[in-house]
N, CA, C and O atoms as a DFTB+ gen file, in Angstrom:
636 C
 N C O
     1  1      49.302     -56.371       3.330
     2  2      49.079     -57.050       2.070
     3  2      47.609     -57.026       1.830
     4  3      46.822     -57.496       2.652
     5  1      47.221     -56.459       0.665
     6  2      45.856     -56.476       0.320
     7  2      45.489     -57.791      -0.392
     8  3      46.260     -58.384      -1.147
     9  1      44.258     -58.187      -0.087
    10  2      43.695     -59.364      -0.713
    11  2      42.922     -59.047      -1.950
    12  3      42.694     -57.859      -2.181
    13  1      42.475     -59.995      -2.804
    14  2      41.732     -59.689      -3.948
    15  2      40.363     -59.081      -3.672
    16  3      39.647     -59.581      -2.805
    17  1      39.990     -58.068      -4.345
    18  2      38.712     -57.344      -4.202
    19  2      37.852     -57.482      -5.445
    20  3      38.227     -58.083      -6.452
    21  1      36.722     -56.910      -5.314
    22  2      35.788     -56.981      -6.483
    23  2      36.254     -56.152      -7.644
    24  3      35.755     -56.317      -8.758
    25  1      37.210     -55.250      -7.417
    26  2      37.755     -54.504      -8.473
    27  2      38.974     -55.175      -9.126
    28  3      39.674     -54.553      -9.925
    29  1      39.229     -56.485      -8.771
    30  2      40.355     -57.094      -9.327
    31  2      41.688     -56.853      -8.645
    32  3      42.662     -56.460      -9.287
    33  1      41.726     -57.089      -7.359
    34  2      42.937     -56.888      -6.470
    35  2      44.094     -57.810      -7.120
    36  3      43.866     -58.749      -7.883
    37  1      45.312     -57.408      -6.714
    38  2      46.416     -58.067      -7.365
    39  2      46.812     -59.254      -6.590
    40  3      47.738     -59.923      -7.047
    41  1      46.254     -59.624      -5.483
    42  2      46.734     -60.768      -4.768
    43  2      45.577     -61.734      -4.526
    44  3      44.411     -61.342      -4.463
    45  1      45.944     -63.029      -4.389
    46  2      44.921     -64.057      -4.125
    47  2      44.692     -64.002      -2.581
    48  3      45.592     -63.675      -1.808
    49  1      43.470     -64.330      -2.191
    50  2      43.165     -64.270      -0.723
    51  2      43.764     -65.595      -0.072
    52  3      43.995     -66.614      -0.724
    53  1      43.977     -65.461       1.239
    54  2      44.278     -66.743       1.992
    55  2      43.432     -66.676       3.247
    56  3      42.952     -65.636       3.699
    57  1      43.292     -67.935       3.786
    58  2      42.486     -68.037       5.083
    59  2      40.964     -67.790       4.748
    60  3      40.414     -68.206       3.728
    61  1      40.383     -67.082       5.709
    62  2      38.961     -66.882       5.694
    63  2      38.667     -65.766       4.610
    64  3      37.523     -65.582       4.192
    65  1      39.632     -65.114       4.225
    66  2      39.435     -63.979       3.185
    67  2      38.831     -64.592       1.905
    68  3      38.106     -63.925       1.166
    69  1      39.159     -65.925       1.653
    70  2      38.615     -66.615       0.487
    71  2      37.041     -66.510       0.407
    72  3      36.446     -66.448      -0.669
    73  1      36.443     -66.496       1.590
    74  2      34.953     -66.484       1.676
    75  2      34.366     -65.025       1.616
    76  3      33.153     -64.840       1.508
    77  1      35.215     -64.065       1.687
    78  2      34.859     -62.769       1.655
    79  2      35.209     -61.899       0.408
    80  3      34.717     -60.779       0.274
    81  1      36.031     -62.416      -0.461
    82  2      36.477     -61.622      -1.603
    83  2      35.823     -62.169      -2.923
    84  3      35.450     -63.337      -3.032
    85  1      35.721     -61.287      -3.852
    86  2      35.070     -61.655      -5.085
    87  2      36.217     -61.573      -6.077
    88  3      36.940     -60.577      -6.112
    89  1      36.379     -62.556      -6.839
    90  2      35.563     -63.668      -7.313
    91  2      35.768     -64.992      -6.680
    92  3      35.202     -66.005      -7.091
    93  1      36.628     -64.972      -5.622
    94  2      36.890     -66.191      -4.933
    95  2      35.702     -66.843      -4.093
    96  3      35.654     -68.017      -3.725
    97  1      34.768     -65.867      -3.866
    98  2      33.471     -66.312      -3.133
    99  2      32.733     -67.250      -4.052
   100  3      31.966     -68.089      -3.580
   101  1      32.937     -67.138      -5.350
   102  2      32.198     -67.992      -6.278
   103  2      32.602     -69.506      -6.168
   104  3      31.872     -70.379      -6.640
   105  1      33.772     -69.790      -5.538
   106  2      34.232     -71.186      -5.349
   107  2      33.126     -71.960      -4.591
   108  3      32.879     -73.129      -4.889
   109  1      32.498     -71.342      -3.663
   110  2      31.366     -72.029      -2.857
   111  2      30.247     -72.402      -3.752
   112  3      29.771     -73.535      -3.678
   113  1      29.776     -71.492      -4.627
   114  2      28.662     -71.709      -5.482
   115  2      29.051     -72.735      -6.618
   116  3      28.255     -73.595      -6.996
   117  1      30.342     -72.592      -7.152
   118  2      30.860     -73.553      -8.186
   119  2      30.859     -74.987      -7.567
   120  3      30.542     -75.976      -8.227
   121  1      31.221     -75.030      -6.307
   122  2      31.264     -76.320      -5.573
   123  2      29.945     -76.943      -5.448
   124  3      29.713     -78.097      -5.810
   125  1      28.985     -76.057      -4.864
   126  2      27.614     -76.585      -4.645
   127  2      26.961     -76.919      -5.822
   128  3      26.427     -78.027      -5.867
   129  1      26.889     -76.104      -6.888
   130  2      26.051     -76.375      -8.157
   131  2      26.814     -77.415      -8.979
   132  3      26.171     -78.231      -9.640
   133  1      28.140     -77.429      -8.973
   134  2      28.860     -78.383      -9.697
   135  2      28.580     -79.823      -9.109
   136  3      28.496     -80.822      -9.824
   137  1      28.450     -79.831      -7.778
   138  2      28.044     -81.167      -7.176
   139  2      26.676     -81.606      -7.597
   140  3      26.450     -82.779      -7.893
   141  1      25.727     -80.633      -7.626
   142  2      24.363     -80.944      -8.153
   143  2      24.432     -81.488      -9.612
   144  3      23.790     -82.488      -9.936
   145  1      25.175     -80.849     -10.429
   146  2      25.326     -81.348     -11.896
   147  2      25.778     -82.833     -11.801
   148  3      25.178     -83.721     -12.407
   149  1      26.818     -83.054     -11.048
   150  2      27.414     -84.382     -10.982
   151  2      26.298     -85.294     -10.513
   152  3      26.088     -86.295     -11.199
   153  1      25.540     -85.080      -9.416
   154  2      24.569     -85.901      -9.103
   155  2      23.394     -86.173     -10.051
   156  3      22.935     -87.296     -10.263
   157  1      22.964     -85.058     -10.587
   158  2      21.936     -85.149     -11.649
   159  2      22.273     -85.926     -12.778
   160  3      21.434     -86.677     -13.276
   161  1      23.625     -85.805     -13.317
   162  2      24.003     -86.569     -14.443
   163  2      24.043     -88.084     -14.176
   164  3      23.850     -88.946     -15.033
   165  1      24.300     -88.284     -12.957
   166  2      24.409     -89.793     -12.485
   167  2      22.984     -90.367     -12.449
   168  3      22.802     -91.574     -12.609
   169  1      21.997     -89.528     -12.245
   170  2      20.606     -89.964     -12.186
   171  2      19.927     -90.062     -13.554
   172  3      18.912     -90.750     -13.662
   173  1      20.413     -89.438     -14.559
   174  2      19.849     -89.350     -15.887
   175  2      20.244     -90.626     -16.667
   176  3      21.263     -91.271     -16.422
   177  1      19.441     -90.900     -17.526
   178  2      19.736     -91.996     -18.547
   179  2      19.766     -91.362     -19.912
   180  3      18.717     -91.098     -20.499
   181  1      20.952     -91.115     -20.427
   182  2      21.156     -90.436     -21.684
   183  2      21.370     -91.562     -22.737
   184  3      22.149     -92.501     -22.575
   185  1      20.574     -91.358     -23.858
   186  2      20.779     -92.332     -24.866
   187  2      22.129     -92.356     -25.590
   188  3      22.456     -93.312     -26.292
   189  1      22.933     -91.241     -25.397
   190  2      24.239     -91.131     -25.865
   191  2      25.195     -91.226     -24.779
   192  3      25.422     -90.204     -24.132
   193  1      25.848     -92.420     -24.455
   194  2      26.629     -92.555     -23.384
   195  2      27.891     -91.561     -23.321
   196  3      28.369     -91.094     -22.288
   197  1      28.335     -91.331     -24.640
   198  2      29.517     -90.481     -24.778
   199  2      29.284     -89.156     -24.201
   200  3      30.151     -88.623     -23.508
   201  1      28.085     -88.557     -24.465
   202  2      27.697     -87.205     -23.896
   203  2      27.673     -87.253     -22.402
   204  3      28.285     -86.443     -21.706
   205  1      26.945     -88.231     -21.934
   206  2      26.849     -88.412     -20.493
   207  2      28.193     -88.474     -19.879
   208  3      28.465     -87.758     -18.915
   209  1      29.037     -89.289     -20.388
   210  2      30.524     -89.502     -19.951
   211  2      31.210     -88.116     -19.953
   212  3      31.818     -87.752     -18.947
   213  1      31.133     -87.346     -21.031
   214  2      31.793     -86.134     -20.978
   215  2      31.358     -85.124     -20.049
   216  3      32.163     -84.400     -19.464
   217  1      29.975     -85.044     -19.877
   218  2      29.447     -84.058     -18.853
   219  2      29.857     -84.563     -17.499
   220  3      30.186     -83.713     -16.671
   221  1      29.881     -85.809     -17.167
   222  2      30.271     -86.463     -15.880
   223  2      31.648     -86.179     -15.692
   224  3      31.969     -85.788     -14.569
   225  1      32.653     -86.311     -16.680
   226  2      34.048     -86.068     -16.454
   227  2      34.208     -84.531     -16.206
   228  3      34.909     -84.165     -15.262
   229  1      33.613     -83.649     -16.983
   230  2      33.796     -82.206     -16.617
   231  2      33.321     -81.926     -15.329
   232  3      34.060     -81.310     -14.561
   233  1      32.072     -82.322     -14.928
   234  2      31.596     -81.970     -13.659
   235  2      32.440     -82.528     -12.522
   236  3      32.715     -81.778     -11.586
   237  1      32.865     -83.761     -12.530
   238  2      33.673     -84.290     -11.536
   239  2      35.064     -83.680     -11.449
   240  3      35.551     -83.340     -10.371
   241  1      35.680     -83.554     -12.602
   242  2      37.031     -82.917     -12.668
   243  2      37.010     -81.457     -12.127
   244  3      37.820     -81.071     -11.285
   245  1      36.093     -80.714     -12.628
   246  2      36.009     -79.283     -12.036
   247  2      35.658     -79.291     -10.608
   248  3      36.099     -78.387      -9.897
   249  1      34.864     -80.273     -10.078
   250  2      34.472     -80.356      -8.660
   251  2      35.793     -80.605      -7.839
   252  3      36.041     -79.929      -6.840
   253  1      36.556     -81.509      -8.254
   254  2      37.694     -81.905      -7.549
   255  2      38.771     -80.744      -7.545
   256  3      39.330     -80.373      -6.513
   257  1      38.994     -80.240      -8.716
   258  2      40.071     -79.158      -8.891
   259  2      39.680     -77.887      -8.141
   260  3      40.501     -77.217      -7.514
   261  1      38.307     -77.573      -8.244
   262  2      37.906     -76.397      -7.434
   263  2      37.987     -76.589      -5.843
   264  3      38.260     -75.674      -5.066
   265  1      37.722     -77.850      -5.490
   266  2      37.890     -78.051      -4.000
   267  2      39.393     -77.992      -3.647
   268  3      39.769     -77.460      -2.603
   269  1      40.216     -78.529      -4.505
   270  2      41.678     -78.488      -4.215
   271  2      42.207     -77.045      -4.209
   272  3      42.965     -76.677      -3.312
   273  1      41.832     -76.254      -5.162
   274  2      42.198     -74.849      -5.218
   275  2      41.702     -74.076      -3.978
   276  3      42.456     -73.336      -3.346
   277  1      40.400     -74.271      -3.649
   278  2      39.817     -73.669      -2.434
   279  2      40.623     -73.979      -1.194
   280  3      40.948     -73.106      -0.389
   281  1      40.926     -75.228      -1.076
   282  2      41.715     -75.736       0.144
   283  2      43.152     -75.032       0.082
   284  3      43.639     -74.464       1.060
   285  1      43.694     -75.111      -0.988
   286  2      45.156     -74.522      -1.122
   287  2      45.120     -73.006      -0.812
   288  3      46.045     -72.508      -0.170
   289  1      43.991     -72.190      -1.287
   290  2      43.988     -70.846      -0.997
   291  2      43.618     -70.596       0.528
   292  3      44.081     -69.626       1.127
   293  1      42.834     -71.435       1.080
   294  2      42.558     -71.336       2.587
   295  2      43.829     -71.509       3.380
   296  3      44.031     -70.753       4.330
   297  1      44.704     -72.449       3.062
   298  2      45.863     -72.778       3.779
   299  2      47.010     -71.767       3.367
   300  3      48.059     -71.753       4.011
   301  1      46.808     -70.931       2.305
   302  2      47.910     -70.013       1.999
   303  2      48.998     -70.663       1.203
   304  3      50.131     -70.183       1.235
   305  1      48.732     -71.692       0.512
   306  2      49.818     -72.424      -0.090
   307  2      50.465     -71.617      -1.292
   308  3      51.605     -71.873      -1.680
   309  1      49.701     -70.659      -1.844
   310  2      50.195     -69.982      -2.980
   311  2      51.089     -68.839      -2.572
   312  3      51.717     -68.269      -3.464
   313  1      51.209     -68.464      -1.398
   314  2      52.187     -67.448      -0.914
   315  2      52.272     -66.179      -1.799
   316  3      53.312     -65.524      -1.879
   317  1      51.183     -65.874      -2.430
   318  2      51.019     -64.731      -3.295
   319  2      52.049     -64.775      -4.422
   320  3      52.493     -63.696      -4.816
   321  1      52.445     -65.831      -4.940
   322  2      53.326     -65.859      -6.176
   323  2      52.449     -65.581      -7.356
   324  3      51.310     -66.038      -7.461
   325  1      53.042     -64.796      -8.258
   326  2      52.284     -64.411      -9.431
   327  2      51.822     -65.690     -10.291
   328  3      50.755     -65.664     -10.905
   329  1      52.647     -66.777     -10.306
   330  2      52.243     -67.988     -10.914
   331  2      50.876     -68.409     -10.565
   332  3      50.123     -68.839     -11.438
   333  1      50.518     -68.305      -9.329
   334  2      49.103     -68.806      -8.908
   335  2      48.045     -67.924      -9.414
   336  3      46.951     -68.430      -9.662
   337  1      48.242     -66.599      -9.609
   338  2      47.195     -65.814     -10.277
   339  2      47.119     -66.210     -11.639
   340  3      45.990     -66.216     -12.129
   341  1      48.157     -66.570     -12.418
   342  2      48.039     -67.037     -13.786
   343  2      47.382     -68.448     -13.804
   344  3      46.585     -68.695     -14.709
   345  1      47.647     -69.329     -12.924
   346  2      47.179     -70.682     -12.772
   347  2      45.622     -70.512     -12.501
   348  3      44.847     -71.215     -13.150
   349  1      45.169     -69.670     -11.637
   350  2      43.823     -69.495     -11.267
   351  2      43.098     -69.016     -12.436
   352  3      41.994     -69.507     -12.671
   353  1      43.592     -68.102     -13.210
   354  2      43.018     -67.563     -14.442
   355  2      42.842     -68.633     -15.481
   356  3      41.759     -68.820     -16.034
   357  1      43.902     -69.318     -15.732
   358  2      43.900     -70.397     -16.778
   359  2      42.904     -71.518     -16.444
   360  3      42.191     -71.996     -17.326
   361  1      42.851     -71.968     -15.073
   362  2      41.985     -72.943     -14.751
   363  2      40.419     -72.542     -14.884
   364  3      39.612     -73.384     -15.278
   365  1      40.054     -71.341     -14.570
   366  2      38.735     -70.869     -14.584
   367  2      38.311     -70.618     -16.100
   368  3      37.139     -70.746     -16.453
   369  1      39.317     -70.258     -16.964
   370  2      38.945     -70.079     -18.363
   371  2      38.731     -71.490     -18.936
   372  3      37.820     -71.685     -19.741
   373  1      39.529     -72.450     -18.549
   374  2      39.426     -73.745     -19.230
   375  2      38.187     -74.385     -18.664
   376  3      37.459     -75.022     -19.425
   377  1      37.880     -74.262     -17.349
   378  2      36.608     -74.829     -16.707
   379  2      35.428     -74.234     -17.386
   380  3      34.497     -74.972     -17.711
   381  1      35.392     -72.973     -17.624
   382  2      34.271     -72.270     -18.215
   383  2      34.080     -72.897     -19.664
   384  3      32.944     -73.227     -20.006
   385  1      35.090     -73.061     -20.473
   386  2      35.037     -73.556     -21.753
   387  2      34.513     -75.071     -21.662
   388  3      33.620     -75.433     -22.428
   389  1      35.000     -75.847     -20.841
   390  2      34.657     -77.275     -20.665
   391  2      33.133     -77.347     -20.326
   392  3      32.373     -78.081     -20.958
   393  1      32.753     -76.604     -19.366
   394  2      31.394     -76.524     -18.881
   395  2      30.492     -76.084     -19.904
   396  3      29.377     -76.591     -20.028
   397  1      30.920     -75.159     -20.649
   398  2      30.066     -74.640     -21.784
   399  2      29.837     -75.731     -22.873
   400  3      28.766     -75.831     -23.471
   401  1      30.867     -76.511     -23.086
   402  2      30.734     -77.623     -23.997
   403  2      29.770     -78.719     -23.431
   404  3      28.901     -79.249     -24.123
   405  1      29.982     -78.998     -22.191
   406  2      29.197     -80.066     -21.577
   407  2      27.701     -79.593     -21.518
   408  3      26.778     -80.383     -21.716
   409  1      27.508     -78.274     -21.239
   410  2      26.164     -77.825     -21.236
   411  2      25.474     -77.905     -22.453
   412  3      24.296     -78.264     -22.493
   413  1      26.238     -77.541     -23.634
   414  2      25.702     -77.475     -24.896
   415  2      25.268     -78.916     -25.314
   416  3      24.183     -79.106     -25.864
   417  1      26.089     -79.864     -25.055
   418  2      25.853     -81.297     -25.377
   419  2      24.700     -81.825     -24.631
   420  3      23.849     -82.510     -25.197
   421  1      24.644     -81.545     -23.438
   422  2      23.485     -82.098     -22.541
   423  2      22.201     -81.501     -22.973
   424  3      21.172     -82.178     -22.962
   425  1      22.214     -80.256     -23.355
   426  2      21.061     -79.583     -23.820
   427  2      20.570     -80.167     -25.103
   428  3      19.368     -80.394     -25.243
   429  1      21.435     -80.422     -26.049
   430  2      21.162     -81.147     -27.290
   431  2      20.486     -82.424     -27.057
   432  3      19.446     -82.677     -27.666
   433  1      21.007     -83.266     -26.205
   434  2      20.519     -84.475     -25.874
   435  2      19.148     -84.404     -25.175
   436  3      18.260     -85.223     -25.409
   437  1      19.026     -83.448     -24.359
   438  2      17.633     -83.304     -23.641
   439  2      16.655     -82.849     -24.663
   440  3      15.499     -83.262     -24.566
   441  1      16.987     -82.031     -25.650
   442  2      15.951     -81.603     -26.551
   443  2      15.584     -82.811     -27.438
   444  3      14.437     -82.858     -27.882
   445  1      16.455     -83.786     -27.732
   446  2      16.178     -84.937     -28.402
   447  2      15.197     -85.884     -27.585
   448  3      14.393     -86.605     -28.176
   449  1      15.286     -85.856     -26.355
   450  2      14.414     -86.618     -25.510
   451  2      13.065     -86.091     -25.352
   452  3      12.183     -86.769     -24.825
   453  1      12.859     -84.871     -25.800
   454  2      11.526     -84.201     -25.557
   455  2      10.377     -84.915     -26.243
   456  3       9.275     -84.993     -25.700
   457  1      10.629     -85.432     -27.426
   458  2       9.591     -86.020     -28.131
   459  2       9.308     -87.399     -27.644
   460  3       8.206     -87.882     -27.902
   461  1      10.231     -88.119     -26.934
   462  2       9.937     -89.413     -26.429
   463  2       9.351     -89.326     -25.048
   464  3       9.607     -88.410     -24.267
   465  1       8.547     -90.337     -24.793
   466  2       8.162     -90.440     -23.369
   467  2       9.237     -91.022     -22.620
   468  3       9.469     -92.230     -22.669
   469  1       9.969     -90.135     -21.859
   470  2      11.181     -90.570     -21.099
   471  2      10.979     -90.098     -19.654
   472  3      10.822     -88.913     -19.362
   473  1      10.993     -91.148     -18.732
   474  2      10.722     -90.831     -17.353
   475  2      11.935     -90.055     -16.677
   476  3      11.774     -89.615     -15.539
   477  1      13.095     -89.880     -17.313
   478  2      14.174     -89.188     -16.761
   479  2      14.314     -87.827     -17.500
   480  3      15.376     -87.211     -17.426
   481  1      13.297     -87.366     -18.186
   482  2      13.316     -86.114     -18.840
   483  2      13.543     -84.921     -17.820
   484  3      14.320     -84.001     -18.078
   485  1      12.857     -84.992     -16.710
   486  2      12.924     -83.901     -15.710
   487  2      14.282     -83.785     -15.186
   488  3      14.790     -82.674     -15.035
   489  1      14.948     -84.953     -14.877
   490  2      16.287     -84.947     -14.439
   491  2      17.306     -84.315     -15.480
   492  3      18.224     -83.566     -15.146
   493  1      17.051     -84.684     -16.701
   494  2      17.884     -84.006     -17.704
   495  2      17.820     -82.574     -17.772
   496  3      18.819     -81.862     -17.875
   497  1      16.386     -82.067     -17.699
   498  2      16.268     -80.642     -17.708
   499  2      16.928     -80.044     -16.552
   500  3      17.575     -79.016     -16.753
   501  1      16.863     -80.549     -15.316
   502  2      17.564     -80.057     -14.184
   503  2      19.017     -79.995     -14.259
   504  3      19.675     -79.077     -13.770
   505  1      19.571     -81.138     -14.973
   506  2      21.061     -81.108     -15.134
   507  2      21.403     -80.015     -16.069
   508  3      22.410     -79.345     -15.839
   509  1      20.654     -79.764     -17.115
   510  2      20.944     -78.750     -18.146
   511  2      20.912     -77.319     -17.399
   512  3      21.815     -76.504     -17.591
   513  1      19.920     -77.077     -16.613
   514  2      19.722     -75.829     -15.860
   515  2      21.050     -75.622     -14.968
   516  3      21.795     -74.643     -15.026
   517  1      21.177     -76.619     -14.224
   518  2      22.403     -76.432     -13.344
   519  2      23.736     -76.305     -13.939
   520  3      24.625     -75.601     -13.460
   521  1      23.843     -77.023     -15.018
   522  2      25.205     -77.001     -15.792
   523  2      25.324     -75.624     -16.385
   524  3      26.438     -75.108     -16.467
   525  1      24.157     -74.945     -16.839
   526  2      24.269     -73.575     -17.398
   527  2      24.604     -72.585     -16.195
   528  3      25.362     -71.625     -16.339
   529  1      24.018     -72.881     -15.079
   530  2      24.288     -71.982     -13.997
   531  2      25.860     -72.057     -13.643
   532  3      26.517     -71.031     -13.463
   533  1      26.349     -73.207     -13.567
   534  2      27.765     -73.403     -13.277
   535  2      28.676     -72.871     -14.275
   536  3      29.719     -72.281     -13.994
   537  1      28.209     -73.121     -15.568
   538  2      29.018     -72.401     -16.662
   539  2      29.080     -70.944     -16.456
   540  3      30.165     -70.381     -16.604
   541  1      28.005     -70.260     -16.121
   542  2      28.023     -68.875     -16.002
   543  2      28.871     -68.573     -14.673
   544  3      29.616     -67.593     -14.653
   545  1      28.765     -69.318     -13.699
   546  2      29.608     -69.019     -12.560
   547  2      31.169     -69.037     -12.883
   548  3      31.965     -68.202     -12.453
   549  1      31.471     -70.057     -13.661
   550  2      32.929     -70.196     -14.027
   551  2      33.329     -69.103     -14.980
   552  3      34.470     -68.641     -14.965
   553  1      32.367     -68.673     -15.835
   554  2      32.676     -67.524     -16.793
   555  2      32.890     -66.247     -15.992
   556  3      33.827     -65.508     -16.295
   557  1      32.095     -65.956     -15.014
   558  2      32.186     -64.769     -14.231
   559  2      33.594     -64.874     -13.425
   560  3      34.389     -63.938     -13.348
   561  1      33.761     -66.000     -12.908
   562  2      34.972     -66.157     -12.081
   563  2      36.247     -65.944     -13.022
   564  3      37.244     -65.359     -12.597
   565  1      36.163     -66.449     -14.328
   566  2      37.249     -66.325     -15.262
   567  2      37.483     -64.909     -15.645
   568  3      38.635     -64.495     -15.776
   569  1      36.368     -64.087     -15.845
   570  2      36.527     -62.688     -16.170
   571  2      37.102     -61.886     -15.130
   572  3      37.929     -61.013     -15.393
   573  1      36.707     -62.133     -13.946
   574  2      37.401     -61.400     -12.765
   575  2      38.729     -61.865     -12.417
   576  3      39.505     -61.118     -11.821
   577  1      39.084     -63.183     -12.783
   578  2      40.430     -63.673     -12.655
   579  2      41.303     -62.998     -13.643
   580  3      42.410     -62.580     -13.306
   581  1      40.822     -62.866     -14.921
   582  2      41.550     -62.250     -15.983
   583  2      41.833     -60.716     -15.547
   584  3      42.944     -60.216     -15.727
   585  1      40.805     -60.029     -14.987
   586  2      41.145     -58.706     -14.510
   587  2      42.255     -58.685     -13.453
   588  3      43.186     -57.881     -13.490
   589  1      42.091     -59.652     -12.477
   590  2      43.165     -59.754     -11.415
   591  2      44.523     -59.869     -12.088
   592  3      45.483     -59.160     -11.787
   593  1      44.534     -60.852     -13.058
   594  2      45.873     -61.113     -13.656
   595  2      46.402     -59.994     -14.380
   596  3      47.610     -59.760     -14.333
   597  1      45.558     -59.227     -15.094
   598  2      46.023     -57.988     -15.775
   599  2      46.491     -57.042     -14.842
   600  3      47.551     -56.476     -15.109
   601  1      45.879     -56.754     -13.759
   602  2      46.296     -55.826     -12.654
   603  2      47.625     -56.179     -12.057
   604  3      48.491     -55.346     -11.786
   605  1      47.731     -57.537     -11.861
   606  2      49.011     -58.077     -11.220
   607  2      50.157     -57.886     -12.233
   608  3      51.266     -57.518     -11.845
   609  1      49.898     -58.130     -13.500
   610  2      51.076     -57.940     -14.482
   611  2      51.347     -56.537     -14.608
   612  3      52.524     -56.182     -14.677
   613  1      50.347     -55.618     -14.651
   614  2      50.687     -54.118     -14.677
   615  2      51.403     -53.688     -13.588
   616  3      52.345     -52.906     -13.713
   617  1      50.983     -54.201     -12.355
   618  2      51.771     -53.732     -11.148
   619  2      53.123     -54.265     -11.160
   620  3      53.997     -53.596     -10.609
   621  1      53.445     -55.451     -11.746
   622  2      54.845     -55.988     -11.761
   623  2      55.626     -55.149     -12.749
   624  3      56.821     -54.945     -12.532
   625  1      55.050     -54.665     -13.787
   626  2      55.793     -53.780     -14.804
   627  2      56.187     -52.472     -14.116
   628  3      57.274     -51.940     -14.338
   629  1      55.289     -51.972     -13.286
   630  2      55.598     -50.716     -12.662
   631  2      56.457     -50.785     -11.378
   632  3      56.764     -49.746     -10.793
   633  1      56.819     -51.911     -10.970
   634  2      57.629     -52.066      -9.780
   635  2      59.102     -52.266     -10.152
   636  3      59.946     -52.417      -9.270
C-alpha cells in the first residue's frame, strides 16, 4: 500500500509516514506556528474584542483539530477509507479560509494601531506575520489535499 506522496498519492499516511510525506508533513508546522498565533493573540490588546475573539477562536480550533487529525493519522484510525481523504481536504480548505479571514481582520486592526502609541503594537505585528504564515501553510496543504482527493476519485472510477 502506497502512502501519500508529493505528487498527490491516493492514500493517507499512517504511523511515522505522516512525518515523511507531503503535504502531511505540514501538520507539524501548522501545529507550531498555529500555537504561536494563539499565544501572541493572547498577549495582544486589541481595541476590537470581537476581532481578537475571532482570531483566537480560529487559531485554537485549528490547533485542536490539526492535533486530533495528526494523532488519528499516526494511529491509523482512517484505515485508508476514501471518506477520510475527503474529510482531510474539506478541513484544510475550511481552515485556510478561516485563517485567511482571521489574518485579514488582525491586519486591519494592527494597521489601525499604527498611529497610536501602543505598547502591544509589536505583538500585533508578530501575530499578523505568523497568522499569514499559518494561512499559507493551510492553503498549501489544502491544494495538495485537493490533488490527492482528485487522484483518489480518479483511481476509484477506474477500478
